[in-house]
Each structure stands twice: as structure tokens, then as C-alpha cells.
N, C-alpha and C positions, 0 to 999 in steps of 0.2 A: 503492499501498499503504500504509494505516496499522499503528503499533503500538503498544500503551497494556495499561498491568496485565499483562504479561508474556502478551497474544495477539497473533497477528497475522494480520489477515484480510487475504486478495488478490479482488480484485473487479474484473475488466474494465470499462470503461469502457463499454460499447455495452449490461451486465447494469443497471447504476446508472443508465444515463438510461431503460432500458426500465421499470428500477423506480421510479424516481420519478415516470413519467409517472402509473403505474398504484395509486401508493401512497395510502392514507388521509391529508390534510395536516391532519385534527384532530388537538388537542393533549392528550386525553381521557384519562385512565390507562388503563393497561391491565395486566391481570394475564395471568404468562405463565404459558402449558397446563404444568401438569405431565409431560404425557407426552414432551415433549420431553427431559427429563434424566429419567426413571425412576429410581430408587432415588439420585439426588444431593440434591435438595431435598425430599424426603419431608417432607409436612406442614410446608411451609414455601412463603409467598404472596410472591412479589415483584413487585410494581409500579413500574410505571416511567412515565414518557412520552415522548411521539415526542419525539426530538429535532430543532432544529428548527436554523437558523446565524442569527446574530446578525450585522449587518451596521455593527455602530456608529451614531452619531444620522444622522439623515436629512439629507443636502445641498441646503440652498436657495439655495447662491450657488455660483458655477462662474466660475471665474476664466479669464481670456482666455487662448485657447489650448488650453486643458482640457475634460477632459467629464465631464458628472453621475456616468458610469460608472465614471473613470478616478480622481474625487476622493472617489467611493465608496470605491473600493479600496483608499484611506490610511487607512482606517477602520481599528479594530482588529477586527478579527471573531474569532469564538468559535463553538462548539457549545453549546446551551446545552438540557440537558433535568432533572428531577425526578425522583428512584428514593428507593425506602426505605431507611432507614438501619436495621438492627439495631439498633443502639446505643441510641438515640433514641425507637427506635420512631416515627419518624414519616418523611413524605417530604422529601426536600434536595435542594436545587437543585445540578446541578456544570457547569462552565464547563469545557470542552477547547479550546482554541488548535492545539496542534499545533505544524505547517509555515506553517500558512495563511498568515502576518503576515509572511512574508518574501518571500512572491510581491508583486513590485509589479503586474505584467500582471492586469487584471482579469477578462482569461476566463479566463488562469489560475488564478487567485483563486478564481474562483467555482468552478469545475470542481474543482479538487481540495477546497475547502470542501464541496461536494454529496454528493464522494467520501467526505470523513473524518465526514460529516453520516449516511450509509448504513452505514458500517463500521462506527460506533456505535450504529443502527439494528437492525445483526443480532447483535452484541455480545451487547445487552441480551433480545431476542428469543430468544440463545442460552443464556441463565441469569448472564451477565457482570452485576455490581453492584458499583458503582466504591466501595460503603462496606463493602464483604463480602470481605476477602482470604480468610479462611478458606473459605468458600463457594468462592472463585473458586479456590482450590488442587483444591480437591475436581474442579470442574469443568473445569479444566486439565488433570489428572491421568486424568480420565478420556475427555477429550476425543483427548488422544494414545493415550490406554490399547490395549491388545491383548484382548480373547476369550481364553477358557481352551485354546478350539480353534486359534485362528492362534497363540498361545505353542509347545500342542503340535505344530503345524504348525513355525511358526520354529526348535525347538530341533533337531527331526529333520534339518532341512536342513544347519540349523549342522553336524552330526554328519556327515553328507554329505560336505558341504566342507571338513572337517576330517579328511574319509577314516578315517573310524571304519570297523570291517569289517561287510560285510555282516548277519553271523551276529549282530551287536553291534546294528546296528539294526534288525533283525529283533527281537529281544528286549524292544528299549527301546518300542518300536512298541505290542508284544501289551499292556504296560503302559499306558503316557500312554493307549491306546485305552479305560481305564478313568476316569479323572481328566477327557479331553475330554469323555465322554459323561454321566458325573455334574454335571461344573460348566457345560460346553456354552457356550454365548455372554456367562455371565459374566465382565467385567470383572477380570482378574489380581487390580486393585488393590483390589477393592472386598471378596474374597475375604480372611476373618480365621481368627486361628487356632482357633478352635473351628469352622470349616467344616473344616478340614483335619482335626479330629481326627474330626470326623463322618463324613465320608467314608472314611479310613481305618480306620474299626470297619465301616462297615456293606460297604462294598465288599469286605473281607480274611472277614468273615465267610458274605459274599453265597456267594461264591467258595470256604469255605472252606479259606484258605490258610495251609499249613503256616508255623512262624516263617520258615523260613528262604526260603520267598517272600517273607514278608511283607517281612522284612529287603531282600532284591533289588529292591521295587518300593519301597520306599522312601528304596532308595540312587539310583534312577531318578530318585525325584519331587525328591528332595533336589537332583539336578543340572539338572534343570529347573529349580527356581528360584534355582539359582546361576545359571544362564543368562541366568534375567531379573532376579538383581540388576545383574548385567553392563549389560543392555541398558536399566538405567534402568525396567523395569515395575516392579519392586517397589521396595520400600526392607529387606527381609528374609527370611528362610527361614523362612517356617514350617514346614516339616519339620524343623527343627533340633531343634526339643521333643519332637518325637516318639519315643518310647524303643526304641531297637533288644531284639528279642523273644530271650532266649535259645535256642539251638541245641544242642540234645543232639549230642557226639561220634557225627559220619559214620563209619561202616565202608568205605564206597568207598577205593576207592586205594588197599587195605590191602598193606602189606610182604606177598613171600611167605614163607613160613615155606621153611629148605634143602628139607624134606622134601616137601614141596607141589612148592616150585619143580624139585626133581627130575623127578616123575609129571607135570607139566604139560610139561617140554620134552621129553620123551620123545615124547610126542603132538603136539608140536606140529614137530617136526624131520620130521615124516611130511608137513607140507606145507610144500611149497618157497620159497612166498611168504613166508607166515606167519613160518617159521623167521628168515628173513631180515631181515623188518620188526619182529620184538622184538627181535634181535640189534640195529637200527638204534638202537633206543628205547634198550636198555641201555648201547651203548658210546659214543652222545653226546649222551644225554638230549633229541633234539631232539623235539618235539611231534608225536603222531602225523599232526594238518593240517598242518603244517610240514612233515613227512617226506615226505609224500604230494607236495605239490607241486615239491620238488626234483627238478631234471633233471643227467642227466651233467656236463654242464660245470661245475655247483658244487662239485663231487668235485672240486680237486686234490689227487691221488694221491701228483705228487712234492713237495709241501711239504707235503702229510699234513694238509689241513686242509678244514672244509666252510665255504663262503660260505652262510649264511642269509640272503637279501635281505631288505629292508625292506618289502616289499611282496607278501611271504609269512610274516615274523617275525609275531608277535601284538601283541609291542610295538612296530611299523612302527621299527624300527631296523636295520641290517647289523647280523651277529653271525657271529663264525667261530667253529668248533665242532673241537678238537684229534682227528683220527683214531688212535685205539691201534692199535699194531702187530697186535692180533689181529683189529678190524675190518679192518684193510687188507687180510689176506689172503683178505679176503668180498670185500672191492671189485674184486681184482685182475681178477674176468671179465669185469669191465664199464669196463676201460680203455679199450680201442679202440669202442666204439662213438658213436656220431653224438650232440654236445653235447648236442642239443635232446631227447634220449630222457628220460622219466622211468625209475624203475627200479621202480615197484610198476606193472604195466599188466595182466598176466597171470599165472597159473599155471605155463605151463614156461618161454619164457625170461626171464620177468618184466617186462623192459623194452619199451619203445613208446611211442607217442604220446600215447595217453588215460590219464593213471594211475586208477586202481581208487580209490574215494572209501573215508574212512581208516575208515567205518563197515563197508566189507567184511573186514579182519583183526579189527575188533573184535566182529562175530557171529561169526567161526571158533574165536576164544578161548574165548567166552563161550558155541558149542558143544563145545570140550572140557572146560572147566571143570563142565557141568554133567554130561557124561558120568562125570566123575570124582568127580563128588559135593563137587565143590569151587563151584561157584558161590554159593551164600550167604556165603560169607567176606569177600566183599567185594575181591574180585580184580577187574581190570580191566585195558586194556592199559596205564597207565599206573603199573601196579604195577610193572612191569618199569625205570621212571623211577626211582620209588623205593627199590627193591629194589639201584637202582646205587646211589644217593646212600648206602644203608644201609653198603653192601661197605666204596663209598670211606671211609668214616667211620672203620667199623672196623679199614680197612687203612692210617688214618694221614695221611688228609687232612684240611686242616683247614678248618672252615668255609668261609674266605673262597674259597679253591681249586674247594669242593663250587659258592661261589657264582658263580663264573666261569665253570665245566663247564656250569652252569644255564642263563647269562645274565641272571640275577636282579639284579632292579636293585634290592635291601637284603639286607641281613643277615637279616631278620624274614623275606622269602620265602624265603630256603633253609629257616631254620628249618621251615618247617611241614611241607618234604620230608623233615625227620629226627624226625615228629613221632612215627615207631614206632619209633626208636634203641632207648630206653632196653629196650624187651621184647627186644633181641637182648644186650644189655650183663649180662655176669656178675662182678662184683664180689666174690662168695666168696674167692675165689683172692688178691686183691691187698693185700697187708699195708698196715696202717694206720702212719706214720710213730711210733715213740718219743718220747717227751716227758721 
């Protein structure tokens, strides 16, 4: 192996010998084909001569007990070639010795010299130039870099290894397909800010992305480039300069009004499964997807707590939820069932081995809302969770207590769930302190 100027080239001896037998040993100037380094040395012509081994002065006398080969090996050997120097705009000679002069055995020295010579021949053919570090750096980055297709595949694999949710990976993949198809085999190190801006404009316009979709996609691409930065494929995140689009306030997951809630629950109570499911969300603030995956063994009715295991939890962390007295009364009917049973599997006894998909209660609720002509008010299953948090706040719960009940990671996250709280606060009867 020989390593020079930041490059390392590994060559098997048999390959070297075969190459040396077949190579043209003339020293005429050669021009590097630009096709070997597309996009790197555009409009630049690099000339060089074939490297050759210089073995010092010719031996004319051989001491007794020695040989001509041994005496020749005592000379200072080096690899010599000429290369174009862009600074002087002329051909200049380069001499490289490597470690070959440390070798005393003539056969070993010859083999090492041949290998070193072949190594530099391949480096020169590959675009390396001993007088142009700027060009070498571009070449080095291109050689070790990856295409956008490879980058996307590596990013998806990273999330699989990290344990990201299947739904998250699917969501990422759908957006990553756009950038993968757009840049294709182009090396990520060659993609610039203006390329990214053009890509975002074209893909968002052609697919008619809404502001929220645009922002979600930008977030995924930002994460991709942070991953590439971490892996040293790029030095900066080009998506950091892309501005987030304004998203109008959504009407989704709105908090029920007391009047609407009463009407909805009258209809919900006619559906045994939906009645327990919605109350479970209200009393525990456990997410619908998590709730459907819980088993009887996760409900500890003696300690009044529910374990939400990391493999179920959205944040991939174990969490505990308190069982309120009113909710415990509803759970007593399941105290003696098998610990491996899920609680929402059918419409009769509810529990069983195969749980419903969260879409089942969602569709049933939406059907009820439509019959009540309340389907355009932004109510969803999550409205039960928001309704619970607003009721907690109005009854004196602190934000920190609500944060803990929801297993949130920050106060800011909890405040999002209280976004509609102001609609339920009446300050007209509150006295203002006298000054």
C-alpha cells in the first residue's frame, strides 16, 4: 500500500505485475480523459508523464562478496514524473521516494518500487495532481462521497436501526423519493444551495403542496442533511436556508363545547366499544394508537397505574399513567381476564387476542358526528384528549401536572394541547385588584 497527498491506493501484487507487463513504457505526455472525473475537472486539462523508477547512478564496480543488484539497491531510488502545475502554467518534475530506500534486500526494494510507481500512475490517471491541492480536495470528496440515491437509502436504514416507527419511516420514504429521483446519481457534495432551492420550488409546485406539506417535507430533508453532515458527506445543511411557510391555524382536533359533548356522548354510549375507548382517552390521555396496543397485563388495578411500554409509546420510552377512580370502575370488568388479551377487539365482550385498528373507533365517531351534523367542527378522537386537558386546567391543574399526565417532553408541547383554553375562560366576573 502507498499513501500520499491524502489518498490511499491498495493494489495486489499479481495485479501490479500483470499491469506492468502490459503497460506502455513510453514517457510521452498524456492527457487525462475528462470523462473519468465528470463534474470535477470541467474545462481543465491535466497533463502528466508516466511515472518511472530512478535507481541512482549506474554501478560500474562491484566489491568482492557483493553483487551488482545489491550495490544498485544501496543507491537512492525514487519515482519520477512530470505534471502540470496550474500556478506556473507549466510542466514540473516531481520526485517521490516513499519508504523504498529503507529496504535493503534488492528484490524486496524492486518490488516495493514497482508497486509505488504503479500506485502513482493510477493516481495520476484518476485525476490526482501533486501541484493542485484544491483540485485534489474536490477529487477526494467525490471519490469518498455518495450519490443522492445512496444517501436516501442510508438515511432510511439509519432510522430502521434507530428504531423509528414504521409509520414514520413510511412517511419519510414518500417524501425522500422526490429528492432521490430529482438528483438521482448526483453526488451530494456537488449539490449546492441554488440546486436545493430549485428542487423545492419545482417539486412543491408540480405536486401542489400545501404550506403544511411543504414544511413537513422540508423537515424531512433537513434531517437527511443533518445525517449527511454527521457522516461527513457534506459540510453544511442547505435546507437551513429554506424558509418555513406560514400555515393557517388548523381546525383539526378542536375541543368539544359542553353542548356538543353532551350530544356526542349520548350517541357514543350506544356503542359499547366506542364508549369505553373514548372514555379511556379522556381519563388517561393515552394516544389512540397506543391505547389499542395495550394488553390487560399493562393495567395494574391494585397500584392504579397503566404501563405504556417503550415499544408501544410514541416517544419510545416507558411511561406510567394514573388510573382515576371513575375510570377504574370501568376497568373492573376486565380484572380476571388473561394478561395477554387486548381490551378493544370486538363489539360484545370487547377483549380478545387481535385488537381493532385505531381507524375503527375513529370511523365510528366520524359517522356519529356526521349524523349529528357536527362533522365540520374539527372534532376527532384527539378532541377527547384536548377536552380532558382543558377540563383539568379549569379545575385547577397546573401546566406541569397536565404535562406529566400526558407524558409530554416539554411545557411547550403541553401548551399546544391547551390552545383552545381561552375559549372556555370567562374573565367578566373576575375582580381587578384595587390600586
